N, C-alpha and C positions, 0 to 999 in steps of 0.2 A: 382412250379418247385422246385424239393431240390437242398439243398446248402452244399457245402462238401471243407473242408478243403482240399488247395491246396497246395501239396508239387511240389518242381520242378520237380523231375523225375517224376512227374504223367502226366508230358504233352508230352512225346517222344519229339521229336527234340527240341522243345522250351526249354527244360533243360539245354540247354547251355547255359552259361551266354553270352547273347550278348549285347554289349556296342551301344547303342546311335549313329547313325552318326551325325559327326560333334558336339560332346560333346569337351568342356573342363570344365575348370574353378574348383570347390570344386566337393567330390564327391557327387554323388546323394543320398539323402535320408538320410542325416548325418548331416542336420540337426544342425547344430553349434549353439549352442548358448552358453552365455561367457557375463556377466556383462551387462544383461538386454538385449541383443542384439540377434539378430536373422538372420540364412540365409534361407532362402526358396529358395528352387530348383523348377523351373518350366518345364516341359517337355510335348513339344508340338509336332507336325511333319510337313509337308509343309508349310504353312502359316496361322497363326490363325490372322493375324494383328497387333499381339502385338510389340510395338516398344519397343524400350530402352527409348524413350519420356514417353511412357506410365509406365510404372517400375519405371523408376525415380518419375514420380508426385506422387504415390503410397510412394516410397519411403520416400519423402518431408512430405508426410500427414502422416505417421507414421517412427517418428522415431526410429532407433534402428534397424530397418528390411533392411535385404539387398537382393536381389531377383538376383538370377542365372537364366539365363534362356537357358537352353539346347532345340534345336530343331533337332528332326531325318527328316534324307532326306525324308523319305515317311512315308504314314500310318503302312506299315506292318513293317518295321524297329522297329517303335515303337510298333507296335502289338507283334511282338516277343523280345521283351524287357520286357512289362510290362506281360506279363506271365511267363518269366522266372521267373522271381524275387519278382513276389506277395507273393507267399506262403516263401521266404527265407529272403526278406526284401531286400534295395535297390533301391528300388525304390525314385523318387523323390518326396518332399512333397506333390506337384499339377503333376497330370500325366491327360491329356490328352487322353481323348479313342473316337473313331470314332462309330457312333449308330450301326454299322455291327456286332463290338462285342459284345453290351452290354448284348445280350440274353446268349453267352459265360460268361462274366461276370458275370450275376446273379448266378453261381451256385458256384461263391465264394465271394459274396457280405458279405458275415459277414468281412471280410478282409477289406471290407471299410470302412470308417467313415459315418456315418448315419449325411448326410448333412440338415433336414430337420431344418426347420425354421418359426414359423410361421410369420415374419416378411416379409418373402420373398413369403407367397403365392399368387399366383396369376400373377405373376412376367413373366413366362415363358408358351408357347401354352399348352396348357390341354395335348395332344398326348405327347407333348416331354419330359413332369414329369411321366407322365404314363411310358413310356418309361425307366424310370432311376426307377421306385421302383422297391423294390423286395415284395418277397408273404408275410415278417411280415410290410411291409408300410415303409418300409425304402429307404431314396431318397439318391441315391447310385452318383447322379453327376448330377452340376448346367449345365444347356442347354446354347452352344454358338451359333451356327450358324445351320439352314436349309438349304437348296440346291433346291430352285424351279429352273428350267429349262428354258434356252431360247433357242435360236439358234444364235451362234456367228459366222458372215461369214467377208469373207477378201473381202471390197466392188469394192477394184479396179482390184482384178480375177475375180466379178462377171461382171464390166464392160466389158474386154478381152471377155468373152462368149457372151456376148448383153443380158446378164439380169437384170432384174435393180437393183438399187444400195440404193435406199431410203430407210431406215429400215422400214417406212411403208408399202410403195409395196412390198418390199420383204417377209414381216412378211404374205398379202396378198395372193403371190405367193406359200409362204409353208403352208397357212391354209389347215388343212386338216389330215388326216390320214398318217401311215406311208409311205405307198403305195406315197404318194404324194410327201412327201418327198424326193423317190429313183427315181421317174421319173422326179423330178427338177433337181435331180443330175445326170441322162444318159444326159439331155439336156447340160449341163455344159460339162461333160464328152468327148460327140461328139464334142461339139465345138471347147476346147480344147487340149483334151487328157490328160488330168491333172486327180487327183483323188478328189471325192469330198470330202470326211472325212477321219478322222486318221487311224481309225482301226475300224472292225468289232465289237471289245468289246464295242466300243462308242453305239450304235444302239441298240445293244442288254443289256446292263444293263439299258439302256432307257427303252425299251420295257419291260424287268422283273421289272422292277420301279413300271409298271402301272398293274402289276398281283396281284391280293388282297393277294395268296397262292402260290407261285412260286414253295417252296422247302420242305415245311415238313407244315406237317394239323394243324392248329391252334389249335385244340382240342387234341390233342395226342402227338402231334409231330414227327409222324412217317414222314419219309422220303418219301416223293411221288413225286420226280422228276423224275424219271424213266417212269410214267405212265401220266403228266402230257402234256398233248398236245401243250398248249401254252407256255410251255419253250421250247419246239422243238420246234416249228413253229416259235419263236423268233430265237433260234440257226439259224434256217437254210436259213431262210432270209435276217439274218447280213451277213450269210456267200455267200450265194448266190450272194445278190445285193454286198459284198464288192469283188467275183471277178471282177467286172467292177471298183467299186467308190470309194474304200479303199487306201488309199496308206500305208497298212498293218506295221505301225510303232505303236508299240505297247507304250501304256501311261507307260510316267515317265521315256523312256530310253531318251538316248543322242539324237537318232536318231530325235524321236519323239519332244525333246523340239528343234534341230532346226529346224526342220519341221513347226514348229509354226512361225517362222520367216522368214525362205526363200520360201514359197508358195506351199508350199509339199501338199496342201490341199486347200481347198475352206472353209469349213464350222465345226466347232467342236458345239458339243450336251453341253452346257454351265449352270452349275449352278452357282451362283453370284460369289461364291469362284473360280470358273477357268478365273475369268476376271483377278485379281492378277495374278493368272500362267502365264498367255497367255500375259501380259503386263511384266512381270518377264524374259520371254525368248524371246523377238519381242520389246525392251524398244523403238530399232530406227525406229521400220517399221508401215508405216504409211499405213492403210486399213482397218483396223478391224474395226467390227461396231458389234452392237447387236440388233436383230430382238424379237418384244412383240409377240412370237410364239414359239408354241413346238406340234410335229408331236403327235397325238392322245388327245391332250386337254392340259394334264400338266403331271407334273411329278418334284418329289423329288427325288434329288439324296445327299446323306451326311448329313452330320452336325454331332457335335460331343458335347462332355460334358469334363466337368472340375471333377475330381474325386480325393479325400484324400485317401491315403494307411494309413488303421487305426495303422500300427505299425509306424507310423512316429513319430519323436522325437517330431514335433511340429504341430500338428492336428488342434488345434483351433485356432492358429495363418495363418495356409493355409486355413481354411474355411474361414475366413474374407478374406483371397485375392482371393479366387476363387469366393467368392459370389462378392465382388468388380471388377472383371473382366468379371461378367457377368452378371452385372448393363446394364440397358439400356444404360445410356451416353458411357460406356465403350464395349459397342457393338456396338454401333454408329459408334464409332471411329475406329475400327475393318473396320465395314464395309467401312468406306471411305477409308481406305489402303488397302486393298485386294478384299471387293466385297462380303464377310462374311455375309450372309444376315440374320439379328437377328431372333432368337428364342422368343423374348420379344413384344407382341403383343401393347405394349406400345409406343415400336416406330414407329409403322405403321402407326399413325396419325402424327408422328413428322413432323415440317418443313425441320430438316435436312434429314431425310430420304423423303420425297414427293417432295423434291426440288434437290436431287441430282444428279449429272451428272457428268459422266466421259470423262474426257477429251481424256483421250487415244482412246476409241471409238467412237469419231468423238464427242462427246459430251453430246454422250445417256442419256435420265434422268432415267437413271440406276433405280432410287428410286420408277420412277411409274413401271416400267415395273417389276421389279421382286415383288412388291406387286400384278399385274395383275396375275404373273406366280404364288407367291403363293396363289393366290384365286381360280387356275386353275384345284391345285392338290385337283383331289377326289378319290385317292386311296392311303391309307397307309398299307403298304404291309405288312403280317405278318411274321418275321424274328424268327424262335426259334435258338435253341441252336447250332444248325449245320449249320446255313444260312451261315458264314463265309468261312466257310471251302468249303461246296459245291459251292456258287460262286467262289470263287479264282481256285477249280478244272476246272468250267465252263470256265473259262477264260484262263485257261492252256491250254483249247483244243479248242478257238479259235487260242490261238496264234500258237498251232501246225497245223493246218489250213494254216494258214497265213503264214508260212513260209516253206510252202511247206512240212514237213516231215511225214504229215499223210493228207489223204483225211477226209471229214466232219464225213464221214460214221465211218469210224476207228477211229478217235477223239471221237466221241459220245461214242462207244463202250467202249473206255479208259475211257473215263468219268464216265461210268456208273459203270465200275469196280472199279476205285478209290471211289466213294459214298459207294458202299455196304463195305467197308472197315470202316465204319464211325456207320452201326449199330450193 
């Protein structure tokens, strides 16, 4: 894939200077350095599990280094900031990026530092490294987490519906394809009158992550979504079932966050990193649990990298910190903090992971569950340079149906029209 120099005006609406949400402290990317001291800015989003204590430990081990952590509220905020500043400067010394942006980033990979290091070979899953390696063989990101998925559920709400609550029994109940998941949902709704899942976007995203090539041709990057029957079937099923089963609460909104706590829905499709999101929004709620099962067998949602902008003032020091943060030891700590499942295979045999439990999720053996869920993933979906834009447009289409502004067919037609502008 050809790379081209990125100037801020070249990306339309993203050319606006968009500040990261909840930022504070020193300016990003200034890399203040004086008298042998260096300030490194680290920009993440949502919750990577990187605590103040973790950064304090690095500072103690590296005298003269001060770390400023800026965290965006959502990945969309972080993405807008990243692309608006990549060509013009002003990014943090270390920028976290989501896996779904990486195909776009590869077009401008020469603006990021090459993080290749023979001493780190074999640290990450092979596919994790391949996804972040450009056409010239430059590694532009160190892998943080991956997102093997399971089913999180409210055991207390299951009990009210007369459904089993033990996680092994729940896994047996939900074992099967998507029809099974929705059929159990109808049983729940009939018993309680309450929604089964949060939004149609959840099942849709999980289903599309099980399609080998959903939006673009792997050989040519030609956009094929308009003629992809699998995508249309996933869209239709998510919305048709959602008419009865969905709480119509778009993810990441305030109502959705409140719904996690107030029982607005009984299940969520959960990659490991979602565990921290649930606990963070419902800390005082008892009843959330997790079952070692996923509709259709297995699926991965999400995962991220740490990149180092090549224009930064402290590239070498930033690379050292990025390598430290993505070490097996640090990623095990991030997993313990928020459930971000490591992309470092060395951790999969570790006692820390194998014996890891989660008190909040009823002492679930979370390490074993997510290792099993990772091993169940059989499809690594192809994501081309337009993946993020197409997927975002599809989720907007689902939102328009759920908020009642368009019918499913009208919204699909608008989606196709939106996608045509990408050609």
